[in-house]
C-alpha positions as CSV (number, residue, x, y, z in Angstrom):
1,X,-9.2,-6.0,-65.1
2,X,-9.2,-6.0,-61.3
3,X,-10.0,-2.7,-59.7
4,X,-8.3,-2.2,-56.3
5,X,-10.1,-0.1,-53.8
6,X,-8.5,2.1,-51.2
7,X,-6.9,0.3,-48.3
8,X,-7.7,2.1,-45.1
9,X,-5.3,1.7,-42.1
10,X,-6.9,0.2,-39.0
11,X,-7.8,2.9,-36.5
12,X,-5.5,3.2,-33.5
13,X,-7.2,2.0,-30.3
14,X,-6.8,5.5,-28.8
15,X,-8.0,7.4,-31.8
16,X,-11.0,8.9,-29.8
17,X,-8.6,10.2,-27.2
18,X,-6.6,12.3,-29.6
19,X,-9.3,14.9,-30.0
20,X,-9.5,15.6,-26.3
21,X,-7.8,18.9,-25.5
22,X,-4.6,18.4,-23.5
23,X,-4.7,14.6,-23.8
24,X,-1.2,13.0,-23.9
25,X,-1.4,9.3,-24.8
26,X,2.4,8.9,-24.7
27,X,2.4,10.2,-21.1
28,X,-0.1,7.5,-20.1
29,X,1.9,4.9,-21.9
30,X,4.9,5.8,-19.8
31,X,3.0,6.1,-16.5
32,X,3.5,3.7,-13.6
33,X,0.4,3.2,-11.3
34,X,0.1,1.0,-8.2
35,X,-3.4,-0.3,-7.4
36,X,-3.5,-1.2,-3.8
37,X,-6.4,-3.7,-3.3
38,X,-7.8,-5.8,-6.2
39,X,-11.4,-6.3,-5.0
40,X,-14.4,-4.6,-6.6
41,X,-12.8,-1.1,-6.8
42,X,-9.4,-2.4,-7.8
43,X,-10.9,-4.6,-10.6
44,X,-12.7,-1.7,-12.1
45,X,-9.9,0.8,-11.7
46,X,-7.3,-1.6,-13.2
47,X,-9.7,-2.3,-16.2
48,X,-10.2,1.4,-16.8
49,X,-6.5,2.2,-16.8
50,X,-5.6,-0.7,-19.0
51,X,-8.1,0.4,-21.6
52,X,-7.0,4.0,-21.3
53,X,-3.5,2.9,-22.3
54,X,-1.5,3.2,-19.0
55,X,1.7,1.3,-19.6
56,X,2.7,0.2,-16.2
57,X,0.3,-1.3,-13.7
58,X,1.3,-2.9,-10.3
59,X,-1.4,-4.9,-8.5
60,X,-1.1,-5.4,-4.7
61,X,-3.4,-7.6,-2.6
62,X,-3.0,-10.4,0.0
63,X,-6.3,-12.2,-0.5
64,X,-7.6,-15.0,-2.7
65,X,-10.8,-14.9,-4.9
66,X,-14.0,-15.8,-3.0
67,X,-17.4,-16.5,-4.5
68,X,-18.8,-13.3,-3.1
69,X,-16.3,-11.4,-5.3
70,X,-17.8,-12.7,-8.5
71,X,-20.8,-10.3,-8.6
72,X,-18.6,-7.2,-8.1
73,X,-15.3,-7.9,-9.9
74,X,-15.2,-8.0,-13.6
75,X,-11.8,-9.7,-13.9
76,X,-12.9,-12.7,-11.8
77,X,-14.8,-15.7,-13.1
78,X,-16.4,-18.9,-11.8
79,X,-13.5,-21.4,-11.2
80,X,-11.2,-18.6,-10.0
81,X,-12.1,-19.2,-6.3
82,X,-9.1,-19.9,-4.1
83,X,-6.6,-18.4,-6.5
84,X,-4.6,-15.3,-5.6
85,X,-6.5,-12.1,-6.7
86,X,-3.4,-10.5,-8.1
87,X,-2.6,-13.5,-10.3
88,X,-6.1,-13.8,-11.7
89,X,-6.4,-10.0,-12.3
90,X,-2.9,-9.8,-13.9
91,X,-3.8,-12.7,-16.3
92,X,-7.1,-11.1,-17.4
93,X,-5.6,-7.6,-17.7
94,X,-3.0,-9.0,-20.2
95,X,-6.0,-9.8,-22.5
96,X,-7.3,-6.3,-22.6
97,X,-4.3,-4.0,-22.0
98,X,-3.9,-1.7,-25.0
99,X,-0.6,0.1,-24.3
100,X,2.3,-1.2,-26.4
101,X,4.3,-2.3,-24.6
102,X,2.4,-2.8,-21.3
103,X,3.9,-4.0,-18.1
104,X,1.7,-5.8,-15.5
105,X,3.3,-6.6,-12.2
106,X,1.9,-8.1,-9.0
107,X,2.8,-8.3,-5.3
108,X,0.8,-10.9,-3.3
109,X,1.1,-9.4,0.2
110,X,-0.2,-7.0,2.7
111,X,0.0,-3.4,1.4
112,X,1.0,-2.1,4.8
113,X,3.5,-4.7,5.8
114,X,5.0,-6.2,2.6
115,X,5.4,-3.2,0.3
116,X,8.6,-1.2,0.8
117,X,8.7,2.6,0.4
118,X,11.0,2.1,-2.6
119,X,8.0,0.6,-4.5
120,X,6.1,3.9,-3.9
121,X,9.1,5.9,-5.1
122,X,8.8,4.3,-8.5
123,X,5.2,5.1,-9.1
124,X,3.6,8.1,-10.8
125,X,0.3,7.5,-9.0
126,X,-1.2,5.3,-6.3
127,X,-4.8,4.1,-6.3
128,X,-6.0,3.1,-2.8
129,X,-8.8,0.5,-3.3
130,X,-8.7,-0.9,0.2
131,X,-11.6,-1.0,2.6
132,X,-10.4,-0.1,6.1
133,X,-9.0,3.1,7.6
134,X,-5.9,1.3,8.7
135,X,-5.1,0.1,5.2
136,X,-5.9,3.5,3.7
137,X,-3.4,5.1,6.0
138,X,-0.8,2.4,5.3
139,X,-1.1,3.4,1.6
140,X,-1.4,7.1,2.2
141,X,1.6,7.7,4.5
142,X,4.4,6.6,2.1
143,X,2.6,8.2,-0.8
144,X,2.3,11.5,1.1
145,X,5.8,11.3,2.5
146,X,7.3,10.7,-1.0
147,X,5.0,13.3,-2.7
148,X,3.4,10.6,-5.0
149,X,-0.2,11.5,-6.0
150,X,-2.8,9.2,-4.6
151,X,-6.5,8.6,-5.0
152,X,-8.7,6.6,-2.6
153,X,-12.1,5.1,-2.9
154,X,-14.6,3.7,-0.5
155,X,-18.0,1.9,-0.8
156,X,-21.0,1.6,1.4
157,X,-24.1,0.0,-0.1
158,X,-25.1,2.0,-3.1
159,X,-23.0,4.9,-2.2
160,X,-19.3,5.7,-2.7
161,X,-16.6,8.2,-1.9
162,X,-13.4,9.4,-3.5
163,X,-10.6,11.3,-1.9
164,X,-7.6,12.8,-3.7
165,X,-4.8,13.1,-1.3
166,X,-2.7,16.3,-1.1
167,X,0.8,16.4,-2.4
168,X,3.6,18.1,-0.3
169,X,1.8,20.4,2.1
170,X,-1.8,19.2,1.5
171,X,-3.9,16.9,3.6
172,X,-3.1,13.1,3.7
173,X,-5.9,10.5,3.6
174,X,-6.0,10.3,7.4
175,X,-6.8,14.0,7.6
176,X,-10.1,13.1,6.0
177,X,-11.0,10.4,8.5
178,X,-14.2,10.8,10.5
179,X,-14.5,10.0,14.2
180,X,-16.2,6.7,13.2
181,X,-13.2,5.8,11.0
182,X,-10.8,6.4,13.9
183,X,-13.0,4.4,16.2
184,X,-13.1,1.5,13.6
185,X,-9.3,1.5,13.5
186,X,-8.8,1.6,17.3
187,X,-11.1,-1.3,18.0
188,X,-8.8,-3.7,16.3
189,X,-6.0,-3.0,18.7
190,X,-5.5,-3.6,22.4
191,X,-4.1,-1.1,25.0
192,X,-0.7,-2.8,24.3
193,X,-1.1,-1.7,20.6
194,X,-1.1,-5.2,19.3
195,X,-3.9,-6.7,17.2
196,X,-6.9,-8.1,18.9
197,X,-7.8,-11.7,17.9
198,X,-11.5,-11.5,18.8
199,X,-12.6,-8.5,16.7
200,X,-14.7,-9.7,13.8
201,X,-14.7,-7.8,10.5
202,X,-18.1,-7.3,8.9
203,X,-18.0,-7.3,5.1
204,X,-18.8,-3.9,3.6
205,X,-22.0,-4.0,1.7
206,X,-21.6,-2.9,-1.9
207,X,-22.8,-3.7,-5.5
208,X,-21.1,-3.8,-8.8
209,X,-23.0,-0.6,-9.8
210,X,-21.6,1.4,-6.8
211,X,-18.1,0.0,-7.4
212,X,-18.2,0.9,-11.1
213,X,-19.4,4.4,-10.4
214,X,-16.9,5.1,-7.7
215,X,-14.0,3.5,-9.7
216,X,-14.9,5.6,-12.8
217,X,-14.6,8.7,-10.7
218,X,-11.3,7.5,-9.2
219,X,-10.0,6.8,-12.6
220,X,-11.1,10.2,-13.9
221,X,-9.2,11.9,-11.1
222,X,-6.2,9.6,-11.7
223,X,-6.0,10.5,-15.4
224,X,-6.1,14.2,-14.5
225,X,-3.3,13.7,-12.0
226,X,-1.2,11.8,-14.6
227,X,-1.6,14.7,-17.0
228,X,-0.2,17.0,-14.3
229,X,-3.5,18.6,-13.1
230,X,-3.2,19.0,-9.3
231,X,-6.4,21.0,-8.8
232,X,-8.4,18.1,-7.3
233,X,-5.9,17.5,-4.5
234,X,-7.4,17.7,-1.0
235,X,-11.0,17.1,-2.1
236,X,-13.4,14.4,-1.1
237,X,-16.2,13.5,-3.5
238,X,-19.3,11.7,-2.2
239,X,-21.5,9.6,-4.6
240,X,-25.0,9.6,-3.1
241,X,-27.3,7.2,-4.9
242,X,-30.6,8.1,-3.3
243,X,-30.8,11.6,-4.9
244,X,-28.6,10.8,-7.1
245,X,-26.0,13.5,-6.5
246,X,-22.3,14.2,-6.3
247,X,-21.1,16.3,-3.3
248,X,-17.6,17.7,-3.3
249,X,-16.0,18.7,0.0
250,X,-12.6,20.4,0.5
251,X,-10.5,18.7,3.2
252,X,-8.0,20.7,5.2
253,X,-4.7,19.4,6.5
254,X,-5.1,18.4,10.2
255,X,-2.4,19.7,12.6
256,X,-3.2,16.7,14.9
257,X,-2.7,14.0,12.2
258,X,0.1,11.7,13.3
259,X,1.2,10.7,9.8
260,X,2.9,13.8,8.3
261,X,6.4,12.4,8.1
262,X,9.3,13.8,6.2
263,X,12.4,12.2,4.7
264,X,15.4,13.6,2.9
265,X,17.0,12.5,-0.4
266,X,17.0,8.8,-0.8
267,X,20.3,7.0,-1.7
268,X,19.8,3.9,-3.9
269,X,22.0,1.0,-2.7
270,X,22.2,-2.0,-5.1
271,X,24.5,-3.8,-2.6
272,X,21.8,-3.8,0.1
273,X,18.7,-6.0,0.3
274,X,16.2,-7.1,2.9
275,X,17.7,-10.6,2.8
276,X,21.0,-9.4,4.4
277,X,21.6,-9.7,8.1
278,X,21.0,-6.6,10.1
279,X,24.6,-6.8,11.6
280,X,26.1,-7.0,8.1
281,X,24.2,-3.9,6.9
282,X,25.2,-2.0,10.1
283,X,28.8,-3.0,9.7
284,X,28.9,-1.8,6.1
285,X,27.2,1.5,6.8
286,X,29.3,2.2,9.9
287,X,32.5,1.6,7.9
288,X,31.3,4.0,5.2
289,X,30.3,6.7,7.6
290,X,33.4,6.1,9.7
291,X,31.2,6.2,12.8
292,X,28.6,4.0,14.5
293,X,25.1,4.2,13.0
294,X,21.6,3.3,14.1
295,X,19.0,1.7,11.9
296,X,15.7,3.3,12.9
297,X,12.7,0.9,12.8
298,X,10.1,3.7,13.2
299,X,6.6,2.3,12.9
300,X,8.0,-1.2,12.4
301,X,9.3,-1.5,16.0
302,X,10.4,-5.0,17.2
303,X,9.0,-6.7,20.3
304,X,11.6,-8.8,22.1
305,X,9.6,-10.1,25.1
306,X,6.6,-9.6,27.3
307,X,5.3,-10.7,30.6
308,X,2.3,-13.1,30.5
309,X,-0.8,-11.1,31.4
310,X,-2.1,-14.1,33.3
311,X,0.8,-15.6,35.5
312,X,3.5,-13.0,34.9
313,X,5.9,-15.5,33.2
314,X,8.4,-13.9,30.8
315,X,7.6,-14.7,27.2
316,X,9.9,-14.5,24.2
317,X,8.3,-12.7,21.2
318,X,11.1,-11.9,18.9
319,X,9.0,-10.5,16.0
320,X,7.8,-7.1,14.7
321,X,4.9,-5.6,16.5
322,X,2.5,-6.1,13.6
323,X,3.0,-9.8,13.8
324,X,2.0,-10.0,17.5
325,X,-1.5,-10.5,18.7
326,X,-3.2,-10.3,22.1
327,X,-3.0,-14.1,22.3
328,X,0.8,-13.9,22.2
329,X,0.9,-12.0,25.4
330,X,-0.6,-14.9,27.3
331,X,1.4,-18.2,28.0
332,X,0.0,-21.5,26.7
333,X,-0.9,-22.6,30.2
334,X,-2.9,-19.5,31.0
335,X,-4.6,-19.7,27.6
336,X,-5.6,-23.3,28.3
337,X,-7.0,-22.6,31.8
338,X,-8.6,-19.3,30.7
339,X,-6.8,-17.5,33.5
340,X,-8.0,-13.8,33.8
341,X,-5.4,-11.1,32.9
342,X,-3.8,-9.7,36.1
343,X,-0.5,-8.4,35.0
344,X,0.9,-5.6,32.8
345,X,2.6,-7.0,29.7
346,X,5.8,-5.0,30.2
347,X,6.7,-5.2,26.6
348,X,10.4,-5.0,25.8
349,X,10.6,-3.0,22.6
350,X,13.4,-2.2,20.2
351,X,12.9,0.9,18.0
352,X,16.4,1.0,16.5
353,X,19.3,-1.4,15.9
354,X,23.0,-0.7,16.3
355,X,26.1,-2.8,16.5
356,X,25.5,-2.9,20.3
357,X,22.1,-4.7,19.9
358,X,21.8,-8.3,20.9
359,X,23.6,-10.7,18.6
360,X,20.5,-12.8,18.2
361,X,18.9,-9.8,16.4
362,X,21.9,-8.7,14.4
363,X,22.1,-12.2,12.9
364,X,18.6,-12.0,11.6
365,X,17.9,-10.8,8.0
366,X,16.1,-7.5,7.8
367,X,13.0,-9.2,6.4
368,X,12.7,-11.3,9.6
369,X,12.8,-8.1,11.6
370,X,9.8,-6.8,9.6
371,X,11.6,-4.7,7.0
372,X,10.0,-5.4,3.6
373,X,11.9,-5.7,0.3
374,X,12.9,-2.4,-1.4
375,X,12.2,-0.5,1.7
376,X,13.8,2.9,2.5
377,X,15.7,2.8,5.9
378,X,16.4,5.8,8.1
379,X,20.0,5.6,9.3
380,X,21.0,7.9,12.2
381,X,24.6,9.1,12.0
382,X,26.6,11.6,14.0
383,X,25.9,14.1,11.2
384,X,22.2,13.5,11.1
385,X,19.7,11.2,9.4
386,X,20.3,9.5,6.0
387,X,17.8,7.5,4.0
388,X,19.0,4.4,2.3
389,X,17.0,2.3,-0.2
390,X,17.4,-1.5,-0.3
391,X,17.7,-1.4,-4.1
392,X,19.3,-4.8,-4.2
393,X,15.6,-6.1,-4.0
394,X,14.5,-4.3,-7.1
395,X,14.7,-7.0,-9.7
396,X,13.0,-9.6,-7.6
397,X,10.1,-7.3,-6.7
398,X,9.5,-5.3,-9.9
399,X,10.0,-6.5,-13.4
400,X,12.5,-4.8,-15.7
401,X,10.9,-2.0,-17.7
402,X,9.1,1.2,-16.7
403,X,9.3,0.5,-12.9
404,X,13.1,0.7,-13.1
405,X,13.3,4.3,-14.4
């Protein structure tokens, strides 16, 4: 006679979470988190969230894997060099993600230039794992404006720092910047507010240990926010290795911070996308509002032309400011001869488009004017401002699933 023993069900991967007071695994399974930057911090944060059971992860990074990443990034291996960071991380995260189902998406691009505000609108949390003040602000501004919780991390040698951005009326990440961080930002730009080409970027010293410690604290704050706990907002946490110690500092909202922008209700428009010509979009909206409208470019202003800083010759630029460098303000002849700057650039700038704008601009698609896919546009009408999302980009930017709720 064969005696059958008891058959025990395999324990659920999140069984140890269930006994934590207030823990809501289903809430995590439905959460949508964007990880901006997939270097050392981004690797560790993405791994932590995948193992915690977060169901929707979006990775954003413009870089490729370098050999120096291998000692600090757990998702990268020898042989990955030269591949896009988001692709490698996405592939490895699929092997360890425990939420069922889990959705892993990726955007290979600059977090400040290539990610529209509509992407932020669809997130429950943002993790800023970028290493420059400029990039932190690029992530923090849309998150703060749209009231999406955001956690930022930074590394320096064996030390780290974590900042939980305020929501609504609280401080944004730029409110926490030190004088040194503002100085670091400004040195990358000329007096014409275009990017310098001679400024070198020194790699930030860090170890896998400091990245792991800082990312663990970032993830801990992120999980609290995903569970609805807003108490850590507006706090900066310093990880000091030489003691070792954790120091927590409350950050106040700065009245001088230039990034506290507000927008009204956003209207989703599935008939509009960044691939449409600016004139076509303006035609459609002007007809709907029965009045001329203006498409405000805001921080994405467009440079039409400049005067060569060497000889004074007029130069056609025809690109958004963020794609213009100091070298573009000097003609090829003056660059070749090394002629010293003697003229003001006299930039011709467009900050808004209407049907009266030059035809050469109206014929360009919005993305050629510097408007990223799924962006939220401010439209000025005789009755005030309206905010229109280019929802026609949704399916090509974010996969179907939790990001489309």
